[in-house]
N, C-alpha and C positions, 0 to 999 in steps of 0.2 A: 738656316734658321727658318722655322715655319712663320709665315706671315699671318696676320690676324684673320683674314678671310679664309685662308687655307685651313687653319685650326677649326674654325666654326664649321666649314664644309665637311671636314673629317667627322666631327661629332654628329652632324646632321645625317651623314650617310647611314648611321646605324640607329640614331635616335632623332627622327624627324620632328618630334615635339620639343626639342631642347629649347631652353630659355636663352635665346641668342643675346638678348640685352645684358643679362648677368655675365655671360661668357665674355662678351666684348668689354664690359666694364672691368672685369678681372684682368684681362689682357692689358688694357691701358693702365690700370692701377699698378700692376707689377712693373711695367716698363718705367712708369713715372717714379715709383719708390726706389727702384734700384739705380735710376738715373745714370750717372757717369761711371758707376762701379765697373771694374774690369776683372775678367778671369785670368788665370795663369796663361791661357792661350792668347790673350790680348783681345778676345772678343768681348762685347758688352756683356755684363753679368746677367742681364735679363734674358739672354739667349738660353741660359741653363734652365730656368723654370719652364720656358716655352718648349724646349726639347723634352723635358720630363713629361709635360702634358701630352706631347706628341706620342711618346712611348705608351702612355696609358690609353690613347685612342686606339692603338693596335689591339689592346685588350677589350675594347668596346665598353669602357667603364662609364658610369653615369656622369651627369653634368657636375654634380658636387665634387666628385673625385678630380675632374679636370680643373675646376676652379681652385681646389686645394693645391694641386700641383703648381699652378701659376703663382700662388701666394705663399708657398711653403717656406720660403726663406725670408719673407718680409719681416717677421717679428725678430728673427735672429740677427739679420744683417742690415736692417734699415731702422729708421725712426718710427716705423709703423707699429701699432700696438694691437693686441687682441681685441680691445674695446673698439678700435677703429674698424677692424675687419668685421666684427659682429654688427656694428651699426650699418655698414655698407652692404654686407652680404648675408647676414643672418647668423643665428646661434649655431646652426649645424656646421657651417663652414668654419666658424671660429673654433669649434671643438676639434674638427679634423686638423686644422692648421696647428692648434696647440699640441695635439698628439704627435704630429710630424716634427715640430720644434723640439719636443722632448727627445725624440729618437735621434735628432741631429747631435745630441750630446753624447751619443754612444760612440766612443772612440777607445781604442786600445791604449790604456795609460800605463805608465811605469808603476803607479800604485794600483795594485790589484783591487783594492776595496773600491776605488773610484770607478773602475771598469765594471765591477759587479753592481754597484749602485745604479749606474746607467743602464745596465742590463735589466734591472728591476723595472725601470721606467719603460723600457721597450715592451716588456710583457704586459704591464699595466695598460699602456696606451693601445697596444694592438688587441687586447681583450675587449676594450670598449667598442672598437670599430675596426674590422679587418682592413677597411680601405686605407687606414693610416699606414699599415704595413705595406700595402700595394704601392702607395705614393713613395714611401721611403725606399723601396726596392728599385723603383724606376729612377729615383734620384741617385741612388748608388750606381745603377747601371750606366747612366750618362756620365757620372764622375769617373767611372772606370774607363769609359770610352775615350775620355780626354786626360787620362792619368799621365800620359807621356809628356804633357806640357809642364808638369811640375819639375822644377830643377833639382830639388833635393832628393837624392837617391834614397836616403833613410826614410823620408816621409812617404815616398812612393811605395817602398817595401812595407812600411807599417800599414798603409791603406790596403795594400794587396793582401797582407796576412789577415787583416780585419775582415775583408771581404770573404776570403776563403773560410775563415773561422766562424763567422756569424751570419753574414747575409746570404751566401750561397746555400747553406743548410736550411735557413729560414724559407728561402724561395722553394727549395725542394719539399719542405714540410707542408706548404700550402699548395703544392702541385704545380708550381710555375717552372716546369722543366726547362723551357726555353731560356728564362732568366737565369736559372741555375747554371746551365751549360755555358752561357756567355760570360757570366760573372767568374766562374771557375777558370775559363780559358783566358780571360783578360788578366786575372790574378796570376795564373800560371806563366803567362808571357813576361810578367815583371819579375817573378820570383825565380824562375828557372828557364830563361829564354833559350839556352843552348839545348836543353832536353826537348823543348817544344819545337824548335826549328828542326832538330834531328828527326822527330816523329813526322812533321809536315813533309820534310824531304823524302822520307821513306814512303809516305802515303802517295806523294806525287809520282814517285818511281813505280809504285804498285799500280797506280792508275794508268800510267803510260805503257806498262808492260803486260797488263792482263787481258789485252785485246777485247775490251768491253765484256769481261766476265760478268760484271754486275748486271748489265742489260740482258745477257743471255739467261742468267738465273731468273730475273724478273719475268722474261717471256715464258720460260718453262713453268714457273709457278702459276702464272695467269692461265696457261693451258690446262694444268692439272685441276685448277678450280673450275674452269669452264666445263671440263668433263663431268663435274659433279653438279652442273647447272647453277654455279655460283657466280654472280656478277660482282667481282671484288676489285678494289684498287690495290695494286701491289707496288711498293716503293722500296728502293734500296738506299740506305743512308750510311755514309762513313761516320764512325763514332768520333767524338771530339778528341783533340790531342790530349787534353788532361784526363779524360776518361780512359784512354789507352794507356797513358803513363801510370795511372793509379792501378790498373789491372796488372801491368808489368811488375809494379812494386809489390802488390798484394800477393800475386802468384809466384813472384821471384822467377820470372821467365823473361826471355828476350822477345823482341818485336816479332821475329819470325815464328815464334811458337804460339802466338795469339791467333786463334782461329775465328774469332768473332769480331774482327775489326769493322766489317760491314754488317749492319743489322737490316733485316728485311721486315717490312711492316705490311700486314694485310688488313684492309679496312672493308668490313661487310655491313649489311643492313641491320642485322638483329643479333641478339645473344645466341639464339639457336643456330644461326649461320656461323658464328664463331666456332662452336663445337663441331659443326659439319665440316668446316674448313680444316680444323685440326685433324679430324678423322681422315679426310682426304690426303693430307700430307703424311700422316703416320702410316696410312695404307700404302703409299707410294715409296717412301724413303725410310731407310733405317734411322731409328731414334737414338740419340746419344743418352745413355742411362743417367738418371739423376739430374737431368737438366730441364725437366718439365715443371712449370709453376702455374698454378691457376689463381690469378688475382681477380677473376670475375666472381667466383663464389666466396673468396676471402680477400676483399680489397685491402690495399694498403691503408694506413690510418689517414693519409691525405686524400683518399677517395680514388686513387689510381686503380683502374681495372684493365686487365688484359690477360691473354694467354701467352705464356712464353714457352718456347720449345727449341731444342737444338737438333739438327738433322744432318745426316750425310746426304746432302741434297744434290741438285743438278751438278753435272761435271765432277761428281764424287768429291765435292768440296763440303767441308763442315760449315754450316751456316746457322745463324741465330734468327728465329722468326717470332714476331709479335703479332697476335691476331686480336682485333678489337672492332667495336662499332664506331661510327663517326662521332657519336656523343662521347664515348670513352676516349676517343682520340682528342677531342676538344679539351676534356678534363686533363688528359695527360700533358697537353701543351700549355694550357692556360690555368689549370687548377681551379681555385676558388673563383677566379675571374670569369670562367666559363659559365658559372651559375649566376653571376651577379645580376645581369639584366633580367633574367628569369625570375629571380627572387624579388625584384622590385614590383612585379605585378601584384596588385592589391589582393587578388583572390588566389595567388599561387599556393599550391599545397606544399607541405614540408617535403623537401627533396630527400630521397633515400640516401643514407650515409651521412646526411648533414650533421646530425647530432654526434655521431661517432667520430666523424672526421675532425671536429674541433674539440673533442674531449681533452686532447693534450693541452689546450689552452687552459681549460678549467683545472686540470691537474697541476699545471705550473702555478696557477693562482693559489691553489691549496698549499703548495710548497711555500710560496711567497708569504702566505699568512703566518706560517708556523716556523719559518727559518729564523734562527737566532741572530744571524749576521749576514752581510752581503756575500762573503766568501762561500759560506755554506750554501746559499741560494744559487750562486753561480755554478758550484760543483754539481748540485742536483740537476739544474736545468741543462747543463751540458750532457749529463748522463741521459736525461730524458730525450734530448734532441738528436744526438749524434750516433746512437747505437742502432745496429740492425735489429729487426723485429722477429719475434716468434709469435705464432698464433695458437692460443689454447682455448679450450671450451669449458664452460660451466656444465654441471650435470643436466641443466635444462637446454643446453645447446647454444647459449649466448657466447659470442666471440669476444675474447679478451686479447688485445695486442700488447705484448711486453717486449722489453729490450732483450737481446740475446744474452744468455747467462742468467736469466731470471729464475727465481726459486718459488716454491709454493707460498712463501711469505709475501713475495712481491705480488703474486696472483691474488692473495687474500686482501691485501691493501688496495689492489686495483678494483676489486669488487666493491669494497666499502672499508672505510677506516676502522669501524667497529669490528668487522670480520677479521681484519688484520690484528687488532689489539687483543682479540680473544682466541686467536688461532692456537690450537694445541697439537694438531696433526694434519696430515693430508693423504688422500688416496689419489694416485695418479693412474689412470686407466684401470681403476678397480683394485689397485695394489697399494698397501700402506708403504710410504717412503719417508726417509728422513726429510726434515724441513729444509736442509741445505741442498737437496737434489736439484740439479739444473734441468729445467723444463725444455722439452723439444716441441717442434712444430706438430700440431694435431693432438697434443696430449689433452685428455679430459681430466680436469682437476676438481676434486671434491674436498672442500676444507672442513675439518672437524673443529668445532669451537667449544669453549667452556667459559661460563661467566666468571669462574674463579681464576682464569688465566690473565696474565698481563705480559706485555712485551719484554723479552729478555735482552739485556745489554749485549749478549753474544750475537744476536740477530744482525746487528749492524755490520758485522764482519763479512757477511755473505749475501746480503740483499744488494740489488743493483739499481732498482728504480728510485728516483728522487722522492717520490711520495712515501715509499716505505721507510727510507732513511730519515726523512723529516719527521714522520710519525713516531718512530722509535726514539729519535733524539728528543722529541718533544716530551714523550712519556718519561724518559730518563731524567730530563731536566726538572720536570715537575716532581717526580717521585724522589729524585735524589735530594732536592731542596727540602722536601718534607722529612726525609730520613735524617738529613743533617740537623734540621730543627729539633726533631725528637731526640736525637743523640746528644745534641748540645744542651738541651734542657736537662736531660738525665745527668750529664757531666757537671753542669752547674749546680743542680740540686744536691748531688753527692758532695761536691766541694763545699758548698755553703753549710750543709749539715755537719760535715766533719769539723768545721771551724766553729760550730755552735750558732750559726745564723740560719735564717729562713729566706729562701729565694722567693721573691714576689715580682710580678710584672711591673708593678708600680715603681719598685726600687730600680729595676733595670731601665725603665723608661726615663728615669731622672738623670741617667748618665749617657743617654744616646749620643749627645753632641760630643762628649769626651771620647766615646768609643767610635766616633765617625760612622754612625749608623742612622738609618731613617726610621726604623721601627724595631720593636722588641724581637720580632721573628728574625730580623737580620742578625742580631747579636747571637741568638741561639744557633743559627745556621753557621755563623763564622766560628763559633766554638766547636761545633760538630765537625766542621771542615778542617779544623786545626789551624785556621788563620790567626786566631787569638786564643789564649789559654783561659781556662775557667778561673785561674788564680787572678789574672788581670781584671776580669769582670768583678770578682769578689772585692779586690782592693779599690776598684773604681766606685762600687756601691758603698762599701764600708772602709773608708780610708784608714780606720784605726786597726784593721785586721793585721796581725803580726806577719812579718815575712816568713815564708816557709823555709825551714831548715832542711838542707839536702842530706838525707841519710846516706850512710856508706853503702847500704844494701837495700834494695827495694824488694819487699816480700808482699805480693798482693794478698788481699784478704781472701781467705777461703770462703766461698759463697755460702750464704744461708738461703733458705727458700724465700722467694720474693714475698714481701708483705710482713715479714717478721721484723721486730725492732732491731736496730743496729745493722740492718742490711744496707751496705753501701755499694754492692756490686751492681753492674748494669747488665740486664739481660739482653742478649742479641737476637731473641726471637722476633720475627717480623721485619728484621733488617735484611734487605735483599743483597746477597753477595755480589760484589762488584760495584756497589753504590756507596753507602755510608760505611760499610764494613767489608774488609777484604781478608781472605784467608791466606796466610803466608805460604809461599811455595817452598820455603826452606825447611819447614817442619810438618806441613800438612796436618794441622790440628783436627781432631775428631771429637764429637760429643763423648764425654767421659774423661777426656784429657783435662788436666789442670791448665787453664789458659790465662793469658794476660794480653791486654791491648796496648798498642803503641800508637799514639796520635801522630799521623803523618800529615804534614801541611798540604792542604788542598785535596786530600783523599779521604779523610775521616780516620777510622780506626783499623789498624792491621792486627789480626789475631795471630798470636804465637803460642806454642806450648811453653809451659813454665821453664822447661829445661833446654829451650832452643838456644844454640850458641850465638845466634844473631843478636840476642838481647844484650850481650856484653857491650855492643856498640852504643847502647843507650844508658849505660851505667851512670853517667854524669848528668842525665836529663830526667830526673824523677818526675818533673811536671808533665812529661809526655806519657807516663805510665798510667794505665786505667785498669782497675779491677773489673773484669767482666765475667759473665757466667753463661752457661748453656741453658737455654729453655726451649730446645727444639724437640718436637715430637718426631721420633725416628721414622715414623711412617710418612712424614711430609716430603722429605727429599733426601737424596744421597749426598755423601761427602767423599772426598778423594783421600785415600790412604796409599802410601807408597811402600813397597816391599823390595828388599835387596836379597836376591837368591843366587846360589851357586848350584847349578843343575848338571847332572851327568850328560855328556854328549853321546846320546844313544837313541835309536829309533823309538818313537812313541813317547819320549819323555815330556815334550811340550804338550802333546795331546792329553796325557794323563794329568799334567799340572792344571790345564784349563778345565778339565772335567771336575777335578776336586774343587776348584774355585766356583764353578757353576753350581755344583751340588750344595755348596755352602751359601748359595744365594749372593755371591759376589759377582761383579761385572767388570771385566778388564776394559779399561778405557785407554790405556797406552802401554806399550811394551818396548823396552830398549835393551839391546844386547850390548853390554859395556865392553866385554872382551870374550874371546873364544880361543880355546886350545883344542888339542886332539881329544882331551878327556872331559873337559868341563866348559859350560857356558856360565858367564857371570852376567846377570841381567837385573834391570829395574822394571818393576811392574806397578802401574797405577791402577788401583781398584776403587770402584764405587761401592761404598759400604754405608751402613746406617749410623754406626758409632764405633768407639774404640773396642768395645766388647766383641762386636761383629768381626772386626779385623783380627783380634786376638784369637778368635775361634778358627778363622781361616788359616792363620799361621800355625796353630796346633794341628790342623788337619793336614797341612802341607808337610809338616815335619815327620809325619808317619810314612811318607812316600820314600821308597828305597832310592829312587833316582835323584832325590834332592839332598845335596850335601849340607846346605845350611840355608836358613831363611830368617831374616830379621826385619824389623820395621826400619825403613830408611828415614833419615832426618834431613835429607837434602836432595 
């Protein structure tokens, strides 16, 4: 355990002007508050915060960070309060300690929601001051170093999983590679000790039997660089056991098949020398195709910069080489901590990459603001944090980092939420592509927008970024509620008029308590959503209304034009499919068909054709039947119609069929071959058409083809 004067001397070694008095007072206060408390190891508890402070001195953090480390467990584990800390050490320290205390609540719980709620606190706390996260990571690192003292195997494994699942990725995200490697390795030793010991044994054998191959490679690389007048440091480093294990799992190969167990690092003076060194190596040794990465011109989101290449190098061995400057090496090792003291200078300019590097924190906050529940937030943040990146460019050349598998929709939301909401199309590298296209590294993406566009519910099935998912869900929640309100109001208005009453907000407001609602809009939404029936509301407002008699057969009213007297049908114009109204897949209704709506609990209205066989199931539930009508402009959007065909099994038949459909302005959206014989195909084809007349015209055109034996409209 670090003694008081040793800790002060450590801080003074990199910060000669440190406030020694505050540091000494914090050391004494921590030891006093923790008193006789013991850790699982039997050591005094105050040894833990002192060791955490010692870890942070290795990162050369400021005095406030060191004091926070000394006091970080006081509020949680002693009688000390935030008010006490503020009065003794100031508001800044109190805020930092409060942030770390919140993070201490972050534990993997059996109840997922509690875990997610704590994860919220983590993002909120670290967004206010990144030093909070640095203290917490140092706290977790020391706890992992002493994990073996905990007797409960279940608790040790829980802490190890939590470390690997949350803290190691966070360390990597802010560039603390040293923390990340050690946290992973300590967790790995608990979760899979046999695999770790096996890898270590193989590494020891390799080291004893390679006759100093690593040293020979280093010597030759130094000489190659000297020949180019480059004074560079060259280092060989064996990769961590967990990193090797993960590569074996990811590539599905054995230990012997891994060629990059030892990584070689070249440290030069300037960016120009990085590329000069790369040229020297590529000029001397064969390059392994597809293994070159330039993180200098396109840094990682956490600020990491380096050139990566793989060569068939000295001794004809395949080696992995990283080339960087000393400043880049500091960032690679210490991440945000490498910048910390520099940023404290009062006249320090904004560091390059600083804004971009922490954009992910702002994006998480944006998701946090709009997520409807903790589980949704946790799902999004895990997507944001743990996926590999692809780098794409705007037409102006701005770099956008996205998770692997991202689409133009994700790109649009990364640019701005309004761009995402109004996206109608995308050009990738100058070519129009579908919105579900997966983007690749280096793609230039140009988003086409329209003020008339709004997010589609279908987008959520293929976007991968949390920001895009949150924005789409937010729009759907807002729009869906409004649609349910509009639909519910129409249903109530129709029911009230049929019974000779008039729907008024004042009347509904008078029975809110009876209907267990807070406001009139909630009643409308509940009716539209199918959670309560319009009849229930009518009887609540007018108790004297007679009970509805169930007819033996329900025949919906044939629609009259909206606005004429006696019109009780509800127009579905303006209702977005997939929200308050759903088109049944059993009968594929089209404009021009006689239709009827069935109120489905929690979903709104499902539209069926009047002759759909599915309606038999609702024969005894007349209160769920709704008379609805088309008021769609056929130019606005397409609808899906399904055809059942029997086609001759002969060359060119399918091509002729698609040609006829295309000439009739139909668009094939799906095709399924139901059965096949030597003479005929039986198939189902889904077509995008404007209305039932359009589909009828296509059927008539298909019937003229000699290769088609029969074609009918399918009802399922």
